C-alpha positions in Angstrom: 0.1 -0.2 -0.2 1.4 3.2 -1.0 1.2 7.1 1.1 -1.7 8.1 -1.9 -3.9 5.0 -0.7 -6.5 5.8 1.6 -5.7 4.0 5.0 -9.1 2.2 5.4 -8.0 -0.2 2.2 -5.7 -2.3 4.8 -8.7 -3.4 6.6 -10.6 -4.2 3.5 -8.1 -5.9 1.8 -7.7 -8.0 5.7 -11.4 -8.5 5.3 -11.7 -9.8 2.1 -8.5 -12.2 2.2 -11.3 -14.2 4.5 -9.7 -13.7 7.8 -11.2 -15.9 10.5 -13.3 -13.7 13.8 -10.6 -14.6 15.4 -7.9 -12.6 13.5 -10.4 -10.1 13.3 -10.3 -9.3 16.4 -6.7 -9.4 16.8 -6.4 -7.3 13.4 -4.1 -4.2 13.8 -3.1 -1.4 11.2 0.4 -1.1 9.7 2.6 1.2 11.6 2.5 3.2 8.6 -1.0 3.6 8.5 -1.2 4.0 12.5 0.9 7.0 12.3 -1.0 8.4 9.0 -4.2 8.7 10.7 -2.5 9.9 13.8 -1.3 12.7 11.7 -4.9 13.6 10.6 -6.5 13.4 13.5 -3.7 15.9 14.7 -4.0 18.3 11.8 -7.7 18.0 11.8 -7.8 19.0 15.8 -4.9 21.6 15.0 -7.1 23.4 11.7 -4.3 22.5 9.6 -5.9 20.2 7.1 -6.6 22.0 3.8 -10.3 22.2 2.9 -9.7 21.2 -0.7 -7.9 18.0 0.3 -9.9 16.5 3.2 -8.4 13.7 4.9 -8.0 10.3 2.9 -9.9 8.5 5.5 -13.0 10.5 5.1 -13.6 11.1 1.2 -14.5 7.7 0.1 -16.6 7.4 3.4 -18.5 10.8 2.3 -19.2 9.8 -1.4 -20.5 6.3 -0.3 -23.3 7.8 1.6 -24.5 10.7 -0.3 
């Protein structure tokens, strides 16, 4: 997964790989994705995210509920 990929794709890939219920409970995102989400949350709290480019984890979610 590259830096341009939305962070939730890691979870989706894991789920579609037919993960067992036990494996799903033990799932942890990669260190890179944990850092990316932390950076996005921090930027949102500080107000430093660009309004033209919302956080990658919200973009597809918003379009999927529209």
